[in-house]
N, C-alpha and C positions, 0 to 999 in steps of 0.2 A: 504493500500500500504506500503510495507516494505521499510526500509532505502535504500537498494541497488537499488531499482527501481527509487526512488527519485534521487539518485546520477547519474544513467544512463541518466535520463531525463535532469538533470542539464548539463551533459557533452554534450548532443546533442543540447542543446539550444544555438544558436549563440550569444544571448544577454548575456549569462552567462560569456563568455570570455571577453566581453566588460566591464562588471561590475567588474570582477576580475582585469582587466588591470587598471581601474580607481582606485580601491582600492590600487594597488601596487604603482601607482603614488603618492597617498596621503601618503602611508607608507614611500616611498623614501624621500619625502619632510620633513616628520617628523624626520626621522633618520638623514638627512643632517643638521638639525637645532637643534640637541640634543647632549647629551654627547656621543652618539653612533657613531657620524660622523667619528671620527678619526679611530676607529676600523673598520668601514665599508669600508672606503677608503683604509685602509691597505689590506683588503681582495681583493678589486677590483684591487689594484696595485700589488698583489702577483703574481709572475711569475711561470708559469707551462709549462712543455713540455721538449722536447729534444733539448738542445742547439747545439749539433753537427749536427743536421739536420736543423738548423736555424728555429726551431719551439718552441722556448721558449718565450712565450708572457704573458702579464698580463692577469688576469682573465677578465678584461673589454674588452681587445682585442679579447679574445676567444669568448666572448659573442657577440660583435658587428660585428666581421668579420667571426666568425665560426658559432655560432648558428643562426645568421640572414641569413646566406647563405641557411640554411635549410628552414627558413621562405620564402625566395625568391624562393626556389625550389617549395614549395607548391603553392604559388601564380602563379608561372610560369606554373605549371601543370594545374591550373584552367583556366588560360588565354588560353593556347593551346587548351584545351577541348572546350572552348567557341568559339574559332576561327574556329575549325573544324566542330563543330556540334551544336553550341549554339547561344548566343546573338551577337557574333562578326563574324558570319559565312559569312556575305556579306561584300564587300569592303566598302560600305558606312558606315556601323556600325563600322567596324574595324578601319577605318581611323580617325574617330572623336576623339578618345583618343589621337592620335598622334598630330593632329592639336591643341587640347586643351592643351596638355602638353607643346608644343612649346610656345604657348601664355602664359602659366602659368610659364614659365621660363624667357622669354624675358621681359615681362612687369614688374615683380617684380625687376629684375636686373636694369632696367632703372629707376624705382622709387627710388631705393636705391642710384643710382648715382646722381639723381637730388638733393638729400639731402647731398651727400658726395663727389661730384666731386671736385677734387683737395684739398681734406682734408687728414688728417692722416688716415682716416678710409676707403678711397676709395678702398683699396684692398679687402674689405669685400663684394663686389658686388654679390658674389655667394651665400651668406648666405640665402637670402629670396627666392632662386630659388627652393629649395627642398621641397617635400611633404613627410611627415612621413607616410609611407604606413600602418604600424602597428596600429598607433593611429587613423588615419582617418577611416580605416576599422572597428576599434573597436567602434567608435562613431556611424557610420552609422548602425552597426549591432544592437545597442541598440534600434533603431527605429523599428526593426522587420519588419512586413508586411506593415508598413506605407510607406515604400520605395520600389518601384518595383525592382525585382531582376536584371533587365537590368541596372538600375542605379548603383547598387553595383558593377556589373561587369565593368561598364564604369569607376567608380572611381578606381577600382583595376588596370585596364589597364592603365589609365592615370598616376597613381602613379608609376607604374613600368617604363613607358617611362620616366617620370619625374626623377626617381631615376637613371635610366641609363644615362640620360642627365647630372645629377649632378655628377655621377661617371666620365663621360668624361671631365667635367669641372675640377674636381679634378686632373684627369690624365694629362690634358694639361696645367692647370694654377696654380695648387697648389701642384704638386708633384715635389720634388727636383730632382729626377732622375728616369728614366725608365730603367729597366734591360731587354734589348731587347732579350737576349738569353732565359730567362724565359718566356717572352711574346711569342716568336716564338714556344717554346715547348707547350705553352697553345693553340696556334692555331692548332698545330698538334694533341693535345688531342681532341679538338672540331671536327676536321676532322675524328678522330677515332670513336667518338661517332656517328657522322653522318653516317659513314660506317656501324656501328653496326645496326643502324636503317634501313639503306638501305638493309642490308642482312637479315632483319626481325628477329634479335636475340631477343628473348622474355625474357630471364633470366635477371631480373633486377639487379642482383649482378654485372654483367659486367659493367653496366652503373654507378652504385654507386661507384665502385672501381675507374673507370676512372674519375668520378666526383670529388672524393677526391684528386686525382692527379692534376686535373684541378684547384681546389681551391688552392692547395699548390703552384703551379707555378704562378698562377695569383697573389697570395699574395707576392711571391718573386719578381715579376716583378715591384711592386710598385703601381699597380692598385687595387682599392678597390675590395676585393675578393668576396663580396656578389654577384657580377655579375655571378659568377660560377654557382650559384643556378638556375638562369634564363636560362643560356646556356644549362645546363644539362637538365632542364625541357623540353626544346623544342626538345630534341633528344629522349626522352622516347617514345617508340612505343605505338600506340593506334590502335583501329580497328573500323569498321563500325557497329559492332553488338551491338544491344541494349539488348541482352540476356547474352552474355559472356563478363564479365568485362575484359578490356584490362590491360596491365601492368601499363599504365598511371593511370587508374581509381583505380586500387588496391593500388598503391603507394600513390595517393591522399587521399584515405580513411584511410590508415595507418598513415598518417602524421597529420591528423586534430587534434586529441586530444593532442599529444605531443607539437605541435606548439601552439595551442590556450591556453593550460592550463599549459604549462611549459616554453617554449621558450619565448613567448611574455611577461608573467609576470616577468621572470628573466630580460629580456631586459628592461622593465619599471623600475624595481628596480635599475638597474645599471646606467640608463641614466637620471633619473629625480632627482638625489640626489643633487639638487642645493642649496648651502649654501647662505642664505640671509645675506647681509652685509649692514652696514651703508652707506648711499649715493646711494643705488641702485634705490630707488624711484625717487630721484632727477635726476639720470642718464638717466631716461626714456625720458627726454626732450632734450637730446643732439642729434646731427645729426645722430650718429651711431644707436641709439635705434629707433629714428623716421623712419629712412630708413628701418630698419628691420621690424618694426611693420606695417608700411604702405605698405611695399613691400609684406609681407606675407598675410595680411588681405585684403587690397584693390587691390594690384597687382595681386594676384592669382584670385580673383573674376573677375576683369576686363579682365585680359589676357585670362583666360580659356573660359569665355563666349563670348568675342569679337571674338576670333579665331574660336570658335565653331559656332557662328552665321554666320561668313563669309563662313565657310566650308559648312554649310547647305544651305545658300542662293545661293552659287555657285554650288549647287547640287553635291558637292564632298563627302558629308557625310549626314547621317540622325541621328535624335535624337534617344537616346535609347528608346526601345519599352515602351509604356504606361507612358512616362515621359513628363514633361512640362519645359518651360524655367524658371519658378519659382523654380522648383526642381533643375534645372541646376545651378541656382544661389546658392542654398544651398550646392551643391557639390563643387562649386567654393570656397565657404567659408571654407568648411571642408578641402580642399586641402591646405589651409593656415596653417594647423597644421604642423609646421616645425620640431621641436624636433631634433631627432638624427642626421640626415644628415646636418641640418642647424647648429647644435652645432658643429658637426665634422668640417664643413667648417670654422666656426668661429675660432676654435682652430688652423687650418692650416693658416688662414688669418693673425692671430696676434700671431705668435709663440713667446714664452717667454715674452709676455705682459699680465700678469695674470689679472690685473685690467680691461683691455679692454676686455679680454676673458669673465670675469664674467659679465660685463655690457651687452655684446652681448648675453650670455646665458640667462640672466634674460629677455632681450627684446624678445628673441625667446620664452621663457616660457609664457610671457604675451600675445604675439601675438597668440600663439597656443591656449591659453585659450579662447581668444576672438573669434578666428576662430571656435573652437569646439562648444562653446555655441551658437553663432549666426548661424552657419551652421545647427546645430541640430534643433534650433527653426524655421528657415526658412523651413526646410524639413518637420517638424511636422505640421506647419501651412499650407503648400502647400498641404499636404495629407488631412488635415481636409477640405480644400476648394474644393478639387476634389471629396470628398465623398458626 
């Protein structure tokens, strides 16, 4: 077998993207704690774009708000396909990620407030609410066929609802101001995209151009612009044919390699360059860090599974196909991987308070590591017992 065939197989292997992502996390942590740190931060803070169009942002902003919108576009396409013809096609299956996500936001926030009510850290209640969709999906992909496909779809859907919830929390509680004209234009563009779908316009270019404008005006409105990717995905047309690929399926196929092997690794390098400082370990015992760690690890596990259990018992939802409650516990733990959105909310919660920001970022890192390892182990052991 020649080298090119090995490379093609590598690209098609979903676990390869997970391995690459973990490698990038390790590389980012090494860079952040070496002599390369200053130069790397200078690159991330370097501003690119057209200032006269209000599009001059740092490299890190282009990564987190721009490239990640493309990632959300891909995940949104996958969710839409599953809703129309796959694992989420019935109301009972589609509703479970929504109930689970609500529980996974409410319980972590309450746990954080138990530790930090009426303290200087109480404004950080939104930090443990978020699930990092990129990293959680990367970890579950490493388990390959040990995890049923329905459970991976459930985690993706849960994480999207979770992130949409986090975006709303940022918009209502952590945004200094909303520019309503830009927001109104954004609504108009969504209406235009829906009209294109209704008129059965198949040319994907019209959707992508409209999606770029949607991203721009959402960003100008003050709302986290990655939501543009999901909104665009849900307007891309599909069909009922199993023979002729739809525009949705074509775009989904075209995005897989650039998202998994370019966008996600860049995202990991840019967002895990956490510089370790003296006192960080000791800081893990303060109420801020304990609220974040218990919120992400325990709160996500309890909230997701409690609300899922109630939804199933009330016959409002059903478990993902071929899955068990033990596996749901593993997914609940993986959802505790907070990373980007949690760190982003931490920065908004404690503006201009660098030391508190660093303590919060370190607590998010520790919680995410605990959640990733424990979640993977629970899912692996659950699979072994079911075989």
